[in-house]
VEXVO-619428 format. One record per atom (N, C-alpha, C): residue in one letter; x, y, z. Coordinates in pm, whole numbers, plus 32768, in hexadecimal, padded with zeros to 4 digits. Example, Ala and Ser with C-alpha at 12.3 -4.5 7.8 and 13.67 -1.06 7.14 Angstrom:
REM VEXVO-619428
A85277DC7830C;A84CE7E3E830C;A85287EB6830C;S85057F1F82C4;S85577F9682CA;S850A80038313;
***
This chain:
REM VEXVO-619428
X80567F898000;X800080008000;X8058807B8000;X803780DB7FAA;X808381577FA0;X805B81B48012;X80BF81E88059;X80A3824480C8;X807582CB8091;X800782FE80C2;X7FD3837F8094;X800C83ED80EC;X807E842080C4;X80C484808119;X807985058124;X8029852780BD;X7FE385A880BF;X7F7F85B08131;X7F4E853D8163;X7EEC853B81CE;X7F2F852E8256;X7FB285248259;X7FFA851582D6;X801B859D8310;X801C85A38394;X8046861D83D7;X80DC862C83C6;X810D869F8399;X819D86B08389;X81E78695840B;X8256865583FE;X82A886308473;X830B86A0848F;X830C86D4850A;X836C87408529;X83FB87098529;X8457875484ED;X84E3872984E7;X853F879E8507;X85B4877B8538;X862087DD854C;X868987C384E1;X86B2882C849C;X870E881A842B;X878A8871843B;X87EE885083E9;X886788A083DE;X8892889B834D;X88C68908831B;X88F1890C8290;X897988C88281;X89838875821C;X8A0188308200;X8A63889281C5;X8AD9889D8202;X8B3E88FB81D2;X8B7D88CA8152;X8BC08925810D;X8C0389018090;X8C8B88C880AD;X8CBE88748053;X8D43883D8062;X8DAB88AC8065;X8D8F891B8020;X8DEE8988801D;X8DF989D080A2;X8D9689C280FC;X8D9F8A04817D;X8DC889A581EB;X8DF3892D81C8;X8E1E88CD822E;X8E918908827E;X8E9088F48301;X8EF4892E8359;X8F5988C98389;X8F4A884B8366;X8FAE87EA838D;X8FAA876F8334;X901787228337;X902186A482EE;X900C8630834E;X8FCD85C88320;X8FBB854D836D;X900684DD8327;X9063849E836C;X90B084318332;X90C883C7839D;X90F083518373;X911382E583CE;X91AA82D883D4;X91DD82AE8447;X926C829E8459;X928D822F84B9;X930D821E84D3;X933C81B3852A;X93AB81E98583;X93AD81BC8600;X941281E7865F;X9495819C8647;X950381E38651;X958781A78645;X95E181E486B0;X964F819F86D0;X96B381D78729;X96FF824486DF;X973282A7872B;X977D831386EB;X97FE82DF86AD;X9836827486E6;X98AD823486AD;X9895819E86AA;X98A381628637;X989280D28627;X98F880A185C1;X9950804785EC;X99BA80198592;X99C87F828599;X99E87F438528;X9A0D7EB5852A;X9AA07EA9854F;X9AC07E4985A3;X9B4A7E3385CF;X9B817DB98589;X9BF47DC8854B;X9C347D5A8504;X9CC97D5D8524;X9D127CFD84EC;X9DA17CF684FF;X9DE97D0C847B;X9E667D368483;X9EB67D48840A;X9F067CCA83EA;X9EF27C61843C;X9F3D7BE58429;X9EE17B7683FA;X9F1A7B1783B5;X9ED47A9B8394;X9EF97A3583FE;X9E967A008444;X9EB3799D84AA;X9E35797284F3;X9E42790A8544;X9DD178D88591;X9DC179298611;X9D4379418636;X9D26798986B1;X9D40792B8727;X9DA2794D8779;X9DC678F787EA;X9D77791A8867;X9D5479988877;X9D0679C288EC;X9CA27A2C88C3;X9C257A1B88F1;X9BBD7A7F88DC;X9B887AA38966;X9BA97B1A8995;X9B947B3D8A21;X9B0C7B7A8A3F;X9ABC7B9689DA;X9A3D7BDC89F0;X99CD7B9889A2;X99537BBB89C5;X98DE7B89897F;X987C7BFA8965;X980F7BDB8922;X97AA7C3F8902;X976F7C788983;X97677CFC8988;X972E7D3F89FD;X97947D678A66;X98127D3C8A57;X98787D5E8AB9;X98A27DF08AA8;X98B37E348B1A;X98E97EBB8B19;X99817EB48B22;X99C57F008AD1;X9A577EFD8ACE;X9A8C7F8B8ADC;X9B077F958B09;X9B4780178B18;X9BB0802A8AAB;X9BD380A38A8F;X9C3880C08A29;X9CBC80808A50;X9CFB803B89F1;X9D7B7FF98A09;X9D707F698A39;X9CF77F3A8A57;X9CE57EB08A86;X9CFB7E4F8A13;X9D477DE28A2D;X9D607D7C89C7;X9CE07D2C89B1;X9CB17D298935;X9C327CE68915;X9C477C5A88DF;X9CAA7C498888;X9CC87BC38856;X9D587BBC8828;X9D8B7B41881F;X9E167B2987FA;X9E1B7AC88786;X9E737AE58727;X9E857A9286B1;X9F0B7A4B86B9;X9F0F79CC8692;X9F8B79808691;X9FF179C48636;XA06E79D08669;XA0D87A11861B;XA15879C18623;XA14C793B8615;XA1C278E48621;XA229790185B4;XA1FB7923853B;XA259794184D0;XA2A679C284EC;XA2607A238528;XA2A47AA0854C;XA3077A8885BE;XA2E07A33861D;XA33C7A13868A;XA3B979CE8655;XA3A5797585F4;XA419793285B8;XA47279978570;XA43279F4852A;XA4807A5C84E6;XA4C97AB3854B;XA48B7AC985C0;XA4CC7B168629;XA54B7AD38659;XA5487A4E8662;XA5C17A068689;XA62F7A148621;XA6077A0E85A2;XA6697A1D8537;XA6A57AAA8538;XA6527B0E8553;XA6837B978557;XA6E27BAB85CC;XA6C37B70863E;XA71B7B7C86B2;XA7A57B408694;XA7A47ACE864E;XA8257A918629;XA8707AE885C6;XA8257B268569;XA8657B7D8506;XA8A27BF8854A;XA85F7C2B85B0;XA8957C9E85F9;XA9177C79863F;XA9177C058681;XA9907BD986C8;XAA047BC78666;XA9E77B8C85F2;XAA507B77858E;XAA837BFD8558;XAA257C5B853D;XAA4D7CDC8508;XAA9E7D2C856E;XAA777D2485EB;XAAC17D6C8653;XAB4E7D348665;XAB597CAE865C;XABDE7C718667;XAC377C9C85F3;XABFF7C9C857A;XAC4C7CC78505;XAC717D5A8510;XAC167DAC8547;XAC337E398557;XACA17E5085BD;XACA27DFE8626;XAD0B7E0B868C;XAD957DEC8652;XAD9D7D8185FF;XAE1D7D5E85BE;XAE477DCD855F;XADE57E028513;XAE047E6C84B3;XAE337EEB84FA;XADFA7F07856C;XAE237F7D85B8;XAEB47F7085E9;XAED87EF88619;XAF617EE28648;XAFC47EF285D5;XAFA17EB98563;XAFF97EC884EE;XB0077F5B84C8;XAF997FA184CC;XAF9B803084A8;XAFF5807F8507;XAFE98067858B;XB03C80AF85ED;XB0D1808C85DA;XB0EE800C85BD;XB17A7FE285AB;XB1B68022852F;XB168802484C2;XB19D805D8447;XB1AC80F5844F;XB15C813784A4;XB16F81C684B7;XB1F781E384F6;XB219818F8559;XB29C81A1859B;XB30C81848538;XB2FE811684EC;XB36580F3848B;XB374815F8420;XB306819A83F9;XB30C82038395;XB354827E83CA;XB33B829D8449;XB381830E8487;XB41882F68490;XB43C827484A0;XB4CB824F84A8;XB5068236841D;XB4B7824F83B6;XB4E1823B832A;XB50281A9830D;XB4BB814F835A;XB4CE80BF8344;XB45B808582F2;XB3F780D682D3;XB38680AA827F;XB36A81178219;XB34980EE81A3;XB330814D8137;XB2A4818A8144;XB29081F480F9;XB20B823480F7;XB1A181D380C3;XB1C481858061;XB16581258027;XB13C80BC808D;XB199808B80DA;XB17980268141;XB11C806181AB;XB13880DC81D8;XB0E0811B823C;XB05681338201;XB05281598183;XAFD081718143;XAF7D80F0813C;XAFBD807F811B;XAF757FFF8114;XAF427FD5819C;XAF937FE58203;XAF6A7FBC828A;XAEF9801682BC;XAF028098829C;XAE9680F482C4;XAE1280CE8283;XAE1880AB8203;XAD9E808381BC;XAD62800481F8;XADB67FA4821A;XAD877F288258;XAD427F4582DE;XAD7C7FA28329;XAD427FC583AB;XACB980078399;XACAC80608337;XAC2C80A2831D;XABC1803F82F0;XABE87FDF829C;XAB8A7F78826F;XAB5C7F2482E5;XABB67F01833F;XAB927EB083B4;XAB2F7EFB840D;XAB467F7C8420;XAAEA7FCC8472;XAA607FD6842F;XAA5E7FE383AC;XA9DF7FEB8364;XA9917F67836F;XA9DA7EF78370;XA9977E75837F;XA9597E678409;XA99A7E9F846E;XA9617E9D84F5;XA8E07EEE84F7;XA8E07F6584BC;XA8687FB984B8;XA7F77F75846C;XA81A7F3283FD;XA7B37EEC83AF;XA7747E7D8400;XA7C67E318448;XA7917DC3849A;XA7387DF98509;XA75C7E698543;XA70A7EA385AE;XA6867ED98578;XA6887F0F84FD;XA60B7F3A84BF;XA5AD7EC484A8;XA5E67E528480;XA5967DD9846F;XA55B7DAE84F4;XA5A67DBF855F;XA5747D9C85E4;XA4FD7DF5860A;XA5047E7685EB;XA4937ED08606;XA4197EA985B4;XA4307E7F8538;XA3C17E5284E2;XA37D7DD7851C;XA3CD7D79854C;XA3957D02858A;XA3477D278607;XA37D7D858656;XA3377DB086CF;XA2B07DF086B0;XA2AE7E428645;XA22F7E7F861C;XA1CB7E1685EF;XA1FA7DB285A4;XA1A17D468577;XA16C7CF785EE;XA1BF7CE28653;XA1927C9986CA;XA1257CE68712;XA12E7D6A8710;XA0C57DBA874F;XA0407DAB8706;XA0457D948682;X9FCA7D7C8637;X9F877CF9865D;X9FD27CA0869B;X9F997C1F86C3;X9F387C2F8737;X9F447C9E8781;X9EE87CBA87EE;X9E987D3687CA;X9E167D2687BB;X9DBF7D948792;X9D7C7DCF880D;X9D907E528821;X9D597E988895;X9CE77EF3886B;X9C927F1588C9;X9C227F7088AF;X9C577FFD889A;X9C34803D882B;X9C6280C78812;X9C1B812F8867;X9BA5810C889A;X9B5C816688F3;X9B018111894C;X9ACE814E89B6;X9A7481068A11;X99EB80F789CF;X99AC808589E7;X992A806D89AB;X98F67FE289CA;X989F7FB38972;X985D7F318985;X986F7EDC8907;X988B7E5B891C;X98947DFD88AC;X98067DDA8880;X97E67DF78802;X975F7DE087D2;X97557D6D876D;X97C67D448733;X97C57CD486D5;X98437C8286E9;X98357BFF86DA;X98A97BA586DC;X98A17B51865E;X99027B688605;X98FF7B278582;X994F7AA6857E;X99AC7A9585DB;X9A007A1D85DF;X9A0F79ED866E;X9A357970867C;X9A4F793486FE;X9AE2790E8708;X9B0D78EB8782;X9B9578BA8794;X9BAA783E873D;X9C18783986F8;X9C3477CB869D;X9C1777EC860C;X9BCE785A85F4;X9BB17883856A;X9C2E78BE852A;X9C3578B484A8;X9CA678EB845E;X9C87797C843C;X9CD279D78479;X9CC07A66845E;X9D1A7A9183EC;X9CEA7AED839C;X9D387B21832D;X9D2F7BB9832E;X9D8F7BFC82F3;X9D8F7C8F82F5;X9D0F7CC982BA;X9CD07D228306;X9C577D6682D8;X9BD77D1E82F8;X9BDB7C9E831C;X9B617C54833D;X9B377C7483CC;X9ABD7CA683E2;X9A957CCE846A;X9A8B7C5684C7;X9ABB7C6B8540;X9AB07C0685AA;X9A477C318610;X9A497CB28634;X99E97CE98693;X99B97D70865F;X99467D9C8691;X99177E248678;X990E7E6C86FE;X994B7EE28705;X994C7F32877F;X98FE7FB28768;X98A07FD087C3;X9854804C87BB;X986B809C8839;X9874811F8829;X988E8176889A;X9815818088F5;X983081988975;X97C481AF89D5;X9799824189D0;X972F825F8A19;X970582EB8A24;X969C831089BF;X96AC83858984;X964683BB892B;X9636836888AB;X95BE836C8875;X959F832687F9;X958B838B8789;X958583598710;X955E83A6869B;X94E883618658;X949983B18614;X9431837985BD;X945C8391852D;X9450832B84DA;X94718339844C;X93F2832783FA;X93E783738391;X9372836B833A;X939C839682AE;X9345837F824E;X936183A781C4;X92F184008190;X9318845C8139;X92BA84BA80FC;X92C884B48064;X925984C98020;X925B84CD7F8E;X929185557F5F;X92B0855E7EE0;X92EF85D77EAC;X929586527EB5;X9212863F7EB8;X91B986B47EC1;X91AD86E77F50;X91E4869D7FB0;X91DA86C7803C;X926186F18078;X92CE86BB8044;X934F86CF8085;X93758763808B;X934A87B48029;X936F88418025;X932B88938092;X92C7885B80D4;X928088A3813D;X92B6888481C8;X931E883481CF;X9359880F8250;X93E08851825E;X93FA888A82D3;X947788CE82EE;X94B48897836F;X9537889B8373;X957D887083EB;X955488C98461;X9538888884D3;X951088D2854A;X947A88E2855A;X942A88B684F6;X939988C18500;X9364886F8576;X930188A285C0;X92C58853862C;X927587DF85F6;X92768772863E;X923486F78613;X91E386BF8687;X916B8692866A;X9117864E86CC;X911185BB86A5;X912785628706;X912884D386EA;X90C984888746;X909884198714;X904083C28762;X907083338750;X908E82F087C0;X90BF826787BB;X904F82088796;X906881B18738;X90048150870D;X8FED80E78779;X905480CC87CB;X904C8060882E;X8FED808088A0;X8FF880F888DB;X8FA781188950;X8F5881998943;X8F6181DC88D0;X8F12825388BB;X8F4782D188FB;X8FB882CB893D;X8FED8343897D;X901983A98915;X900F84278938;X9034849388DD;X90AA84E08918;X9106850A88C2;X917C855388EE;X91AE85A8887B;X921585F78896;X924386588834;X92D3863E880B;X92FD867D879E;X93858673876D;X939C86E08707;X940D86D886C0;X942887398656;X947786F885E7;X9468872B856E;X94AD86F584FA;X9543870F8509;X959286A38502;X962386AD8516;X9670869F8493;X964386478439;X9689862F83BB;X9625861F834B;X964A864F82D5;X95F68642825F;X964D861581EB;X962C85A481AF;X96758576813A;X964F85CB80C2;X96B385EA8070;X969A863A7FF9;X96A785E77F7A;X96A285657F88;X96A7850D7F14;X964D84957F2C;X9606846C7EC5;X95B283F57ECE;X95E783847E78;X966483937E48;X96A1832A7DF7;X96B482AE7E4D;X9681823E7E1E;X968F81C27E68;X962581AD7ED2;X95C6820B7EE0;X955E81FB7F47;X94D282017F0B;X94C981E57E89;X944681DE7E4B;X93FC82627E44;X944682D07E39;X940483537E2F;X93DA838C7EB4;X9401834F7F22;X93DE837E7FA7;X945583C57FE7;X943A84318030;X94A3847D8073;X949E84608109;X950F84398140;X9516841381CD;X9526848D8226;X94DB84908292;X94ED84F782F9;X950184B3837F;X954C84F683D8;X956284C38460;X9534852C84C4;X94F384FE852D;X94B885568590;X94F185338619;X952B8595865B;X955E858086E2;X94ED85878747;X94F1852987A8;X94898522880F;X94C885378897;X9477856588F4;X949F8561897E;X948F84D289B0;X94E084AC8A13;X94DE84228A42;X945483FE8A76;X9420838C8A49;X939C835C8A6F;X93AA82D18AAC;X938682C58B2B;X939082458B6F;X933381DF8B30;X9367816A8B12;X931480FE8ADD;X931080F58A47;X933A815C89FF;X93408155896E;X93C281148943;X93BA80C088DE;X942E807488B2;X94448086881B;X94C1807887ED;X94DB807E875D;X948980148713;X9455803A86A0;X94027FDF8651;X936E7FF9865F;X9344803F86CA;X92B6805D86DB;X928980C48674;X920980BE864F;X91D3811885EA;X91908191862C;X9196820285E7;X9159827D8618;X911082C485A6;X90AA831285CC;X9068836D856F;X90A583F78585;X90C6843A8519;X911184B78520;X90BF852884E2;X90B88598852A;X9075860F84F6;X90DA868184F6;X90F586B98481;X915687258472;X910C87A5844D;X911C8809849E;X90DA88898483;X911888CB8409;X90C2890183B1;X90F1894A833B;X90A689CD8332;X90D38A2582DC;X90918AA582CC;X900E8A958280;X8FAA8AE182A6;X8F2A8ADE825F;X8F3C8B0B81D0;X8EF08ACA8177;X8EF48AF280EB;X8F648AB4809A;X8FAE8A5780D7;X901C8A1A808C;X8FED89AC8030;X8F74897B8042;X8F45890C7FF0;X8F91888D800F;X8FBC887E808B;X9016881180AD;X8FD3879880E9;X8F51879F8102;X8F15872F8149;X8E938702810B;X8E60868E8138;X8DDF865C810D;X8D7286958167;X8CF7867D8141;X8C8586A78193;X8C8486568214;X8C488694827B;X8C3B864F82FB;X8BAC8661832C;X8B7985F9836F;X8AF3860183A8;X8AF985D08438;X8A9E8601848D;X8A9A85CE8517;X8A788539851A;X8ABB84F28572;X8AA18462857E;X8A10844985A2;X89D384A385F2;X8949848F861E;X88E6849485AB;X890D84CA8538;X88B184D284C7;X88B184548472;X891083FA8489;X891C83828436;X88AE831E8456;X887E82DC83EE;X8821826B83FE;X886081F183BB;X8846817D83F0;X8883810383BB;X8816809C839E;X8828805D832B;X87CC7FF38301;X88237F8282C8;X883D7F1B8318;X88987EB182EE;X89247EE882DD;X895D7ED48268;X89E37F08824B;X89E07F978214;X896A7FD08206;X895C805681CD;X895A80BF823B;X89978132821D;X899581A48277;X8964821D8229;X890982688263;X88D382DA821C;X88A883498279;X886E83B1823F;X88358422828A;X87B4844B8245;X87638498828E;X86EE84D68252;X871085678235;X86E7859581BE;X86F18622819B;X86648654817B;X865586D8817F;X85D287148165;X85D3875080D9;X857287298088;X8569875C7FFF;X852B87E77FFE;X852A88247F87;X84F288AB7F7A;X845E88AF7F9E;X841488417F86;X8387883C7FA8;X836F88008032;X83D888028084;X83D287D98111;X83A487488121;X83ED86F380DE;X83DC866380F1;X84618627811B;X845A85C0816D;X84D3857B819C;X84FF85198130;X857A85278106;X85B284CF80A0;X862D848980D9;X8634840780C8;X86A783BD80FD;X871883BD8096;X879183CF80C7;X880783CC8072;X8869836680AC;X888A8302805E;X88EB829E808B;X897882D28071;X89CD82C380D4;X8A51830380D3;X8AC1829D80CF;X8B3382CE80A3;X8BB0828480B6;X8BFF82D08120;X8C0D828F8193;X8C4882D08208;X8CDE82B3820F;X8D29831C8234;X8DB8830C824F;X8DD082EC82E0;X8E298334831F;X8E45831983AB;X8DEE83738403;X8DDE83498480;X8D8F839384E2;X8DEC83C3854F;X8DEB84458568;X8E3C848085D2;X8DDF84D0862C;X8DDE84AA86AC;X8D8784EF8709;X8CF684DC86E4;X8CB0854B86D0;X8C21854586B3;X8C0385628620;X8C6A855B85CC;X8C568578853E;X8C89850684E8;X8C4384EE847A;X8C688485841B;X8C8C84C68397;X8CF484928358;X8D1D84C282D5;X8CC68480826B;X8C9384D0820D;X8C3E849E81A0;X8C8D84A6811E;X8CA4843480E1;X8CEF842F8064;X8C9584467FEB;X8C17841C7FF4;X8BB984327F85;X8B2C841A7FB7;X8AC884517F6D;X8A3C84397F8E;X89EC84B67FA7;X8A2D85247FD0;X89E985A27FE6;X8A3B86127FA7;X89FC86867F9A;X8A4186F97F5F;X8A34876F7FBD;X8A9087CE7FB4;X8A898844800A;X8A0888927FF4;X89D688CD8061;X896089218059;X88DF88DC807C;X88DC8857807C;X8862881080A0;X8847881D8136;X87C58812815A;X879D881B81E6;X879A87908222;X87EE877A8284;X87FC86F782C3;X87A486EF833E;X875B8680834E;X8705866C83C3;X875986388437;X8759868584A5;X879E865A851E;X8741860A8579;X86CC86408594;X866B85FF85EB;X85E0860985AD;X858F85A785CA;X850585A78598;X84A6858D860C;X843285CE8605;X83CE85BD866E;X837A8541865B;X839B84EC85FE;X8353847085E5;X83A384198586;X836C83A58562;X83B4834B8508;X83AE837F847A;X8425838A843C;X842E83BA83B2;X843183478351;X8408836082D9;X84188303826A;X8432835681EB;X845C83148185;X847C83598109;X83FF839480CB;X83FB841980C0;X8387845F8088;X8329849880F0;X834884858170;X82F084BB81DA;X82F2855381DB;X827B859081F5;X827286228202;X82B2864B8287;X82FD86B88283;X833B86EA82FD;X8324877F8308;X833387B28381;X832F88438396;X83A8886A83E8;X83DE88DD83C7;X8458890D8406;X8439895D8483;
***
């Protein structure tokens, strides 16, 4: 049966005019929390991990040894270098004695200039061989230090990629270390939005996990989208929030200047109606009838929802109704 709306008493409604996209005062985007410093830890040596001193979730201090890699080949080379140093020093000692003796003989005119020159050259070569062997010893010492990997800063172990006994290779991550303290939020913006964001802009955030709201400011803005699918990365510094962890998702609202055309339409959450998987709103037509508009909703921050499509600026949006509405119902303002 067709509802005869003309015989129905108009339903009183409260409305608000939908603003234009050009007058949007902020951007709504989704982001993710990250540590301000997060690095993979690896070794510069090829070898088996002999000791792994930490696990996921462990707090570590700067300079603490996290894992050790077998360096038996370097130790063997160290022994060879030590023997080479001893041999070079012995040869240098003999060369020095010859040099001192020939200097005296030369002064007594018992040795020719050529003989003194040859002995001097031999002494210089012996000294150079000692220096070369000692340089090799320093190189071995530096390589041995690479066998023990220490934490570059204080933080928390968040990933463990290998276990004791695994074969580590240069550049392959063994652990991931993230700094303690303040977090950052990272998000991406399309090319039509990135120009409206400036470093230092105030940011309002809402945690997806528990709904808490907090503030921050834009700290970094990428100026290239090469390799990121046309998206520009931004980073937002946050004040420390107890209970928030890296990896959690947040809704981000960035204030922009009015009239920039930088944002989508927004509607109050209280105006939304849901029917199964559909989300919509009622608008009032020129002849004062309620018309339903099905929307494509973006993210929701606070009491406002981002509308990607379904309505246009200037329409009258129904906030509250004094009775049950339906599509085509008569209303009065």
